[in-house]
C-alpha positions as CSV (number, residue, x, y, z in Angstrom):
1,R,0.0,0.0,0.0
2,A,2.8,2.4,0.8
3,L,4.5,1.6,-2.5
4,S,1.4,2.2,-4.5
5,R,0.7,5.5,-2.6
6,S,4.2,6.8,-3.3
7,L,3.9,5.8,-7.0
8,S,0.6,7.7,-7.3
9,T,2.1,10.7,-5.6
10,A,5.0,10.7,-7.9
11,A,2.8,10.3,-10.9
12,A,0.7,13.3,-9.7
13,Q,3.8,15.5,-9.3
14,E,4.9,14.6,-12.8
15,V,1.6,15.5,-14.3
16,C,1.7,18.8,-12.5
17,E,5.2,19.6,-13.7
18,Q,4.2,18.7,-17.2
19,R,1.2,21.1,-17.1
20,G,3.3,23.9,-15.4
21,H,1.3,23.7,-12.1
22,R,2.8,23.8,-8.6
23,P,2.1,20.7,-6.5
24,R,-1.0,21.1,-4.2
25,R,-0.2,21.4,-0.5
26,Y,-2.3,19.1,1.6
27,L,-4.0,20.8,4.5
28,S,-3.3,19.4,7.9
29,L,-5.5,19.6,11.0
30,L,-3.3,22.2,12.5
31,R,-3.6,24.4,9.5
32,F,-7.4,24.1,9.6
33,I,-7.5,25.0,13.2
34,S,-5.1,28.0,12.7
35,A,-7.3,29.2,9.8
36,E,-10.5,29.0,11.9
37,L,-8.8,30.9,14.8
38,T,-7.3,33.7,12.7
39,R,-10.1,34.1,10.1
40,G,-11.5,37.6,10.0
41,Y,-14.5,39.5,8.4
42,F,-15.7,43.1,8.1
43,L,-19.2,44.1,9.2
44,E,-19.0,47.3,7.2
45,H,-19.3,45.2,4.0
46,N,-23.0,44.9,4.9
47,E,-23.6,48.1,6.7
48,A,-27.2,48.6,5.7
49,K,-28.3,45.2,7.1
50,Y,-26.7,45.7,10.5
51,T,-27.9,49.3,10.8
52,E,-31.4,48.1,10.1
53,R,-31.0,45.4,12.8
54,R,-29.9,48.0,15.3
55,E,-32.8,50.3,14.5
56,R,-35.2,47.3,15.1
57,V,-33.7,46.9,18.6
58,Y,-34.1,50.6,19.3
59,T,-37.7,50.5,18.0
60,C,-38.5,47.6,20.4
61,M,-36.9,49.6,23.2
62,R,-39.1,52.7,22.4
63,I,-42.3,50.7,22.0
64,P,-43.2,50.6,25.8
65,K,-42.8,54.3,26.2
66,E,-44.7,55.3,23.0
67,L,-47.4,52.7,23.6
68,E,-48.0,53.7,27.2
69,K,-48.3,57.4,26.1
70,L,-51.0,56.4,23.7
71,M,-52.7,54.2,26.2
72,F,-52.5,56.9,28.9
73,F,-54.1,59.4,26.6
74,G,-56.7,57.0,25.3
75,I,-57.7,55.8,28.8
76,F,-58.3,59.4,29.9
77,L,-60.5,59.9,26.7
78,C,-62.6,56.9,27.8
79,L,-62.7,58.3,31.4
80,D,-64.0,61.6,30.0
81,A,-66.7,59.9,28.0
82,F,-67.6,57.7,31.0
83,L,-67.8,60.6,33.5
84,Y,-70.0,62.5,31.0
85,V,-72.8,59.9,31.7
86,F,-72.7,60.6,35.4
87,T,-72.1,64.4,35.5
88,L,-73.0,66.5,32.4
89,L,-75.7,64.2,30.9
90,P,-78.1,64.5,33.9
91,L,-77.7,68.3,33.8
92,R,-78.3,68.4,30.0
93,V,-81.4,66.2,30.4
94,F,-82.7,68.6,33.0
95,L,-82.1,71.6,30.7
96,A,-83.8,69.8,27.9
97,M,-86.8,69.0,30.1
98,F,-86.9,72.6,31.3
99,R,-86.9,73.9,27.7
100,F,-89.7,71.4,26.7
101,I,-91.9,72.5,29.7
102,T,-91.4,76.2,29.4
103,L,-91.5,76.3,25.5
104,P,-95.3,77.2,25.4
105,C,-94.6,80.2,27.5
106,Y,-92.3,81.7,24.9
107,G,-94.1,80.5,21.8
108,L,-92.9,78.3,19.0
109,R,-90.2,80.4,17.3
110,D,-88.7,77.3,15.7
111,R,-90.1,74.3,14.1
112,R,-88.2,72.0,16.5
113,L,-89.4,71.6,20.0
114,L,-85.9,70.5,21.0
115,Q,-82.6,70.7,19.4
116,P,-81.2,67.4,18.0
117,A,-78.5,67.2,20.7
118,Q,-81.2,67.7,23.4
119,V,-83.3,64.9,21.8
120,C,-80.3,62.6,21.9
121,D,-79.6,63.5,25.6
122,M,-83.2,62.8,26.5
123,L,-83.1,59.4,24.9
124,K,-79.8,58.5,26.6
125,G,-81.3,59.6,30.0
126,V,-84.5,57.6,29.5
127,I,-82.6,54.5,28.4
128,L,-80.3,54.8,31.4
129,V,-83.2,55.1,33.9
130,I,-85.2,52.2,32.4
131,C,-82.2,49.9,32.2
132,Y,-81.3,50.7,35.8
133,F,-84.7,49.7,37.1
134,M,-84.6,46.6,34.9
135,M,-81.3,45.6,36.5
136,H,-83.0,45.4,39.9
137,Y,-84.6,42.2,38.7
138,V,-81.2,40.5,38.2
139,D,-80.0,38.9,41.5
140,Y,-76.2,39.4,41.7
141,S,-75.8,37.0,44.7
142,M,-77.6,34.2,42.9
143,M,-75.4,34.7,39.9
144,Y,-72.3,34.7,42.0
145,H,-73.1,31.4,43.7
146,L,-74.2,29.9,40.4
147,I,-70.9,30.7,38.7
148,R,-68.9,29.7,41.8
149,G,-70.4,26.2,41.7
150,Q,-69.0,25.5,38.2
151,S,-65.6,23.8,37.6
152,V,-62.5,25.8,36.7
153,I,-62.4,24.7,33.1
154,K,-66.0,25.6,32.6
155,L,-65.4,29.1,34.0
156,Y,-62.4,29.5,31.7
157,I,-64.5,28.6,28.7
158,I,-67.3,30.9,29.9
159,Y,-64.9,33.8,30.3
160,N,-63.5,33.4,26.8
161,M,-67.0,33.2,25.4
162,L,-68.0,36.4,27.3
163,E,-65.0,38.3,25.8
164,V,-66.0,37.3,22.3
165,A,-69.7,38.1,22.9
166,D,-68.7,41.5,24.3
167,R,-66.9,42.4,21.1
168,L,-69.7,41.2,18.9
169,I,-72.4,43.0,20.9
170,S,-70.4,46.2,21.1
171,S,-69.9,46.2,17.3
172,F,-73.6,46.1,16.8
173,G,-74.7,48.2,19.8
174,Q,-73.3,51.5,18.6
175,D,-75.1,51.0,15.3
176,I,-78.4,50.5,17.2
177,L,-77.9,53.7,19.2
178,D,-76.9,55.8,16.2
179,A,-79.9,54.5,14.3
180,L,-82.1,55.6,17.2
181,Y,-80.5,59.1,17.4
182,W,-80.9,59.7,13.6
183,T,-84.4,58.3,13.5
184,A,-85.5,60.6,16.3
185,T,-83.8,63.7,14.9
186,E,-84.2,63.2,11.1
187,P,-86.1,66.0,9.4
188,K,-89.8,65.3,9.0
189,E,-90.0,66.6,5.4
190,R,-88.1,63.6,4.1
191,K,-89.7,60.4,3.0
192,R,-90.0,57.9,5.8
193,A,-87.5,55.1,5.3
194,H,-87.4,53.6,8.8
195,I,-89.6,51.5,11.1
196,G,-90.3,54.3,13.6
197,V,-88.8,55.8,16.7
198,I,-90.5,53.5,19.2
199,P,-89.2,50.2,17.7
200,H,-85.7,51.7,17.6
201,F,-86.0,52.8,21.2
202,F,-87.0,49.3,22.4
203,M,-84.1,47.8,20.5
204,A,-81.7,50.3,22.2
205,V,-83.1,49.5,25.6
206,F,-82.8,45.7,25.0
207,Y,-79.3,46.1,23.8
208,V,-78.1,48.2,26.8
209,F,-79.8,45.8,29.2
210,L,-78.3,42.7,27.5
211,H,-74.8,44.3,27.4
212,A,-75.0,45.3,31.0
213,I,-75.9,41.7,32.0
214,L,-73.0,40.4,29.9
215,I,-70.6,42.8,31.7
216,M,-72.1,41.8,35.0
217,V,-71.4,38.1,34.3
218,Q,-67.8,39.1,33.4
219,A,-67.4,40.9,36.7
220,T,-68.9,38.0,38.6
221,T,-66.5,35.5,37.0
222,L,-63.6,37.8,37.9
223,N,-64.9,38.1,41.5
224,V,-65.1,34.3,41.8
225,A,-61.5,34.1,40.5
226,F,-60.4,36.6,43.2
227,N,-62.2,34.7,46.0
228,S,-61.0,31.2,45.0
229,H,-58.7,29.6,47.6
230,N,-55.8,28.4,45.3
231,K,-56.1,31.3,42.8
232,S,-55.9,28.7,40.0
233,L,-58.8,30.3,38.1
234,L,-57.2,33.8,38.3
235,T,-54.0,32.3,36.9
236,I,-55.8,30.6,34.1
237,M,-57.7,33.8,33.2
238,M,-54.4,35.8,33.2
239,S,-52.7,33.2,31.0
240,N,-55.5,33.8,28.5
241,N,-54.0,37.2,27.8
242,F,-50.8,35.6,26.7
243,V,-52.7,33.4,24.3
244,E,-53.7,36.6,22.6
245,I,-50.1,37.2,21.7
246,K,-50.1,34.0,19.6
247,G,-53.2,35.0,17.8
248,S,-52.0,38.4,16.7
249,V,-48.2,38.6,16.6
250,F,-47.8,36.3,13.6
251,K,-50.3,38.0,11.4
252,K,-49.7,40.7,8.8
253,F,-50.5,44.2,10.1
254,E,-50.6,47.5,8.3
255,K,-50.7,50.8,10.1
256,N,-54.4,51.0,9.9
257,N,-54.8,47.5,11.3
258,L,-52.5,48.4,14.2
259,F,-54.4,51.5,14.9
260,Q,-57.6,49.5,15.1
261,M,-56.0,47.0,17.5
262,S,-54.5,49.8,19.6
263,N,-58.0,51.3,20.1
264,S,-59.3,47.9,21.1
265,D,-56.6,47.5,23.6
266,I,-57.4,50.9,25.1
267,K,-61.0,50.0,25.5
268,E,-60.2,46.6,26.9
269,R,-57.8,48.0,29.5
270,F,-60.3,50.7,30.7
271,T,-63.1,48.2,30.9
272,N,-60.9,45.9,33.0
273,Y,-60.2,48.8,35.4
274,V,-63.9,49.3,35.8
275,L,-64.5,45.6,36.4
276,L,-61.7,45.5,39.0
277,L,-63.4,48.5,40.7
278,I,-66.7,46.6,40.8
279,V,-65.0,43.5,42.2
280,C,-63.4,45.6,45.0
281,L,-66.7,47.2,45.8
282,R,-68.5,43.8,46.1
283,N,-65.7,42.3,48.2
284,M,-65.5,45.3,50.5
285,E,-69.2,45.2,51.1
286,Q,-69.1,41.5,52.1
287,F,-66.4,42.4,54.7
288,S,-68.2,45.4,56.1
289,W,-65.8,47.9,54.4
290,N,-62.9,46.6,56.4
291,P,-59.8,48.4,55.1
292,D,-57.6,45.4,55.9
293,H,-59.4,43.3,53.3
294,F,-58.5,45.8,50.6
295,W,-54.8,45.1,51.1
296,V,-55.6,41.5,50.7
297,L,-57.1,42.2,47.3
298,F,-54.4,44.7,46.3
299,P,-51.7,42.2,45.2
300,D,-54.2,40.4,42.9
301,V,-55.4,43.6,41.4
302,C,-51.8,44.7,40.7
303,M,-51.0,41.3,39.2
304,V,-54.0,41.6,36.8
305,V,-53.0,45.1,35.8
306,A,-49.3,44.2,35.3
307,S,-50.2,41.2,33.1
308,E,-52.4,43.4,30.9
309,I,-49.5,45.9,30.5
310,A,-46.9,43.2,29.8
311,V,-49.1,41.5,27.2
312,D,-49.8,44.7,25.4
313,I,-46.1,45.7,25.3
314,V,-44.9,42.3,24.1
315,K,-47.7,42.1,21.5
316,H,-47.1,45.6,20.0
317,A,-43.3,45.2,20.1
318,F,-43.3,42.1,18.0
319,I,-46.0,43.3,15.7
320,T,-44.0,46.4,14.9
321,K,-40.8,44.3,14.5
322,F,-42.3,41.7,12.1
323,N,-44.1,44.3,10.0
324,D,-41.3,47.0,9.9
325,I,-43.5,49.6,11.6
326,T,-41.7,52.4,13.4
327,A,-42.5,53.5,16.9
328,D,-43.4,57.0,15.6
329,V,-46.7,55.6,14.4
330,Y,-48.1,55.8,17.9
331,S,-47.7,59.5,17.9
332,E,-49.8,59.6,14.7
333,Y,-52.5,57.5,16.4
334,R,-52.5,59.8,19.3
335,A,-52.8,62.8,17.0
336,S,-55.8,61.1,15.3
337,L,-57.6,60.7,18.6
338,A,-56.8,64.3,19.5
339,F,-58.2,65.4,16.2
340,D,-61.5,63.7,17.1
341,L,-61.7,65.6,20.3
342,V,-60.9,69.0,18.8
343,S,-63.2,68.6,15.9
344,S,-66.1,67.6,18.2
345,R,-65.8,71.0,19.9
346,Q,-66.3,73.0,16.7
347,K,-69.5,74.7,15.7
348,N,-70.0,72.4,12.7
349,A,-69.6,69.2,14.8
350,Y,-71.9,66.4,13.6
351,T,-71.6,64.1,16.6
352,D,-71.1,64.2,20.4
353,Y,-67.6,63.5,21.6
354,S,-68.8,60.5,23.7
355,D,-70.3,59.0,20.6
356,S,-67.1,59.6,18.7
357,V,-65.1,57.7,21.3
358,S,-67.6,54.9,21.1
359,R,-67.2,54.6,17.3
360,R,-63.5,54.9,17.4
361,M,-62.6,52.6,20.2
362,G,-65.7,50.4,20.6
363,F,-66.2,51.8,24.1
364,I,-69.9,52.3,24.8
365,P,-70.4,53.9,28.3
366,L,-74.1,53.3,28.8
367,P,-74.1,49.6,29.7
368,L,-71.0,50.0,31.9
369,A,-72.6,53.0,33.6
370,V,-75.8,51.1,34.3
371,L,-73.9,48.3,35.9
372,L,-71.7,50.6,38.0
373,I,-74.8,52.5,39.3
374,R,-76.5,49.3,40.1
375,V,-73.5,47.9,42.1
376,V,-72.8,51.2,43.9
377,T,-76.5,51.7,45.0
378,S,-76.7,48.1,46.2
379,S,-73.3,48.2,48.0
380,I,-73.6,51.6,49.6
381,K,-76.6,52.5,51.8
382,V,-77.5,56.2,52.0
383,Q,-79.3,57.0,55.3
384,G,-79.6,60.3,57.1
385,V,-79.0,63.9,56.1
386,L,-75.2,63.7,56.4
387,A,-75.1,60.8,54.0
388,Y,-77.1,62.8,51.4
389,V,-74.8,65.8,51.9
390,C,-71.8,63.5,51.2
391,V,-73.5,62.2,48.0
392,V,-74.0,65.8,46.8
393,L,-70.4,66.7,47.6
394,F,-69.2,63.5,45.8
395,Y,-71.3,64.5,42.8
396,C,-69.8,68.0,42.8
397,G,-66.4,66.4,43.0
398,L,-67.2,64.2,39.9
399,I,-68.3,67.3,38.0
400,S,-65.0,69.1,39.0
401,L,-63.0,66.0,37.9
402,K,-64.9,65.9,34.6
403,V,-64.4,69.6,33.8
404,L,-60.7,69.4,34.8
405,N,-60.1,66.3,32.7
406,S,-61.9,67.8,29.7
407,I,-59.8,71.0,29.9
408,V,-56.5,69.2,30.2
409,L,-57.5,66.8,27.4
410,L,-58.5,69.6,25.1
411,G,-55.3,71.5,25.7
412,K,-53.2,68.4,25.1
413,S,-55.2,67.5,22.0
414,C,-54.6,71.0,20.5
415,Q,-50.9,70.5,21.2
416,Y,-50.8,67.1,19.5
417,V,-52.8,68.4,16.5
418,K,-50.3,71.3,16.1
419,E,-47.3,68.9,16.4
420,A,-48.8,66.7,13.7
421,K,-49.5,69.8,11.5
422,M,-53.2,68.8,11.1
423,E,-54.6,72.3,11.9
424,E,-55.6,73.0,8.3
425,K,-57.9,69.9,8.2
426,L,-60.0,71.6,10.9
427,F,-60.6,74.7,8.7
428,N,-60.6,73.1,5.2
429,P,-62.5,69.9,5.5
430,V,-63.3,67.9,2.4
431,V,-67.0,67.6,1.7
432,T,-68.4,64.4,0.1
433,A,-70.9,65.2,-2.5
434,T,-74.4,63.7,-2.1
435,P,-75.8,61.7,-5.0
436,G,-77.1,63.9,-7.7
437,K,-75.5,67.1,-6.4
438,P,-72.2,68.5,-7.6
439,A,-69.4,68.7,-5.0
440,G,-68.4,72.2,-5.8
441,K,-71.8,73.7,-5.0
442,Q,-72.0,71.8,-1.7
443,Q,-68.6,72.8,-0.7
444,G,-69.4,76.5,-1.2
445,T,-72.6,76.1,0.8
446,F,-70.7,74.4,3.6
447,K,-68.1,77.2,3.8
448,S,-70.7,79.8,4.1
449,S,-72.5,78.0,6.9
450,Q,-69.7,76.4,9.0
451,G,-69.2,79.5,11.1
452,I,-65.8,78.9,12.6
453,S,-64.8,82.1,14.2
454,T,-61.1,83.1,14.6
455,D,-59.6,85.9,16.6
456,E,-56.7,88.2,15.7
457,N,-54.1,85.6,16.6
458,G,-55.7,83.0,14.4
459,S,-56.9,80.8,17.2
460,T,-60.2,78.9,16.8
461,S,-63.1,79.6,19.1
462,V,-64.1,76.2,20.6
463,T,-67.8,75.8,21.3
464,N,-70.2,73.0,21.5
465,Q,-73.3,74.7,19.9
466,P,-73.7,73.7,16.3
467,V,-74.8,76.1,13.6
468,H,-78.4,75.5,12.7
469,Q,-78.7,74.7,9.1
470,K,-81.8,75.1,6.9
471,E,-84.0,72.1,6.3
472,N,-83.8,72.3,2.5
473,M,-80.0,72.2,2.5
474,P,-78.5,68.9,1.4
475,S,-77.0,66.7,4.0
476,L,-73.2,67.1,4.3
477,L,-70.7,64.6,5.4
478,V,-67.5,66.1,6.6
479,T,-64.4,63.9,6.2
480,S,-60.7,64.6,6.7
481,N,-58.3,64.6,3.8
482,S,-55.3,63.2,5.7
483,D,-54.1,60.5,3.3
484,Q,-50.7,62.0,3.1
485,F,-50.2,61.8,6.9
486,L,-52.1,58.9,8.4
487,T,-52.0,56.2,5.8
488,T,-50.0,53.2,5.0
489,P,-48.2,53.6,1.7
490,D,-49.6,51.3,-0.8
491,G,-46.9,52.0,-3.4
492,E,-46.5,54.9,-5.8
493,E,-49.7,56.8,-6.4
494,K,-51.1,56.8,-9.8
495,D,-51.6,60.0,-11.8
496,I,-55.2,61.3,-11.3
497,S,-56.9,61.9,-14.6
498,Q,-60.4,63.1,-15.5
499,D,-61.3,59.8,-17.0
500,S,-63.9,58.1,-14.8
501,S,-62.7,54.6,-15.7
502,E,-59.3,55.2,-14.3
503,L,-60.8,56.7,-11.1
504,K,-62.9,53.6,-10.7
505,H,-59.9,51.2,-10.9
506,R,-57.6,53.3,-8.8
507,S,-57.2,51.9,-5.3
508,A,-58.3,54.3,-2.6
509,K,-56.4,54.6,0.7
510,K,-58.0,54.2,4.1
511,D,-57.6,57.2,6.3
512,L,-57.1,56.6,10.0
513,L,-59.5,59.5,10.7
514,E,-62.2,57.7,8.8
515,I,-61.7,54.2,10.4
516,D,-63.8,53.4,13.5
517,R,-63.9,50.4,15.8
518,F,-66.9,48.9,13.9
519,T,-65.5,48.9,10.4
520,I,-65.7,45.1,10.6
521,C,-66.2,42.6,13.3
522,G,-62.9,42.0,15.0
523,N,-59.5,43.7,15.1
524,R,-58.4,43.4,11.4
525,I,-59.3,45.5,8.4
526,D,-58.4,43.7,5.2
């Protein structure tokens, strides 16, 4: 074997010499190890790739701060809409009733007995009162013991079903309320195209009552989880939040989809805070308002809140990472919410701010307010003159909190709108033409009737009294032309021509200001 190996080696060398090649050096193990130890490379040869990876890390580090700033602003928007039901709505209902009673004394100067906003306030107040008295027929104690007798796995399934049902009912509930408001305030000269105010009213009452019972079952299930001995149910319910990460992180999200999901997270977090408040009130009542028992509940409350915050941060961090979305998008979302608040304070506002929050985030305050009033009145007994004085002082404190919160939110919203350079959209809205009417004529009519007053410094006077328009004027829909600011780029825009066929095939962008929580059922917009 050695002889044959040497002969073959010699033959190979002869062939190499004949061809003019140098003999190949055979690598040894030491040479291989030396090459692996001394081998080098230069990262600047792929500088763009590594710079992008570093920016992704920085984006993930910025997500918690930017997300919580959006959540903080959104939660206070929901709080403002929620406090409106307890503070300003009763006063507005009282003023509407006073106008309705004293109207014959002054004569009918206007065709309308009440303004459209006053009619909507009266409907909200009547629905709130009727549903409150209907809730007295629901026994909370019996529901608590019925749920507590179920097994842990059954309660886990029930809680998941309740979350899905809450989203479905909320998506349809605001449509029911909007249909009632428009049916009650629609001009009478138009051809009747509805089933009547009374059927819409009963549908709205049924919805609010059903949604209040649904939230009550959610609060009861959460209360059972808090009072369980081994806390296993509470742990399982908290782990359900982490399952949400699996269902959303690995899906494709655009900026509009992420905005939709952010609004849903804001609404969900605020609703959970109210549910925790209801659980604490019921438990404190059972222990005769012993302050020591509150500190027993406090660690569990903190654990639930911390899990919600952690899940939202992880979910948004990975969604932005996988879809190449920057952290600056959350400032755009915040500016969009601020734009809703500022535009609802103008003279040409076409909706109340609380209804705007409901459409944007899916947060409907009426069912939650009915349940909270029912729990508070059953948990706290008011007896004696001093107790009623405390109730009046507490109500005055709520009004002060609502006014202070509204002032701060309005100031912050104006600041966010200026930073986003969206001020011109408040003064130059785009008017969508009604069928059969040219857009140019309607826009001119709108400009003459919007009545936005400015002072010498150019600031807008903010008021909540809309300008009364004539009955024969066409209905106007004010939208915001913010495609260049709050849209996800869909590629290069096509040149706009006058040909209607090209306009028909051109893909339109979805504006964040035109997207509400109820565009579709769920969190995604395809």
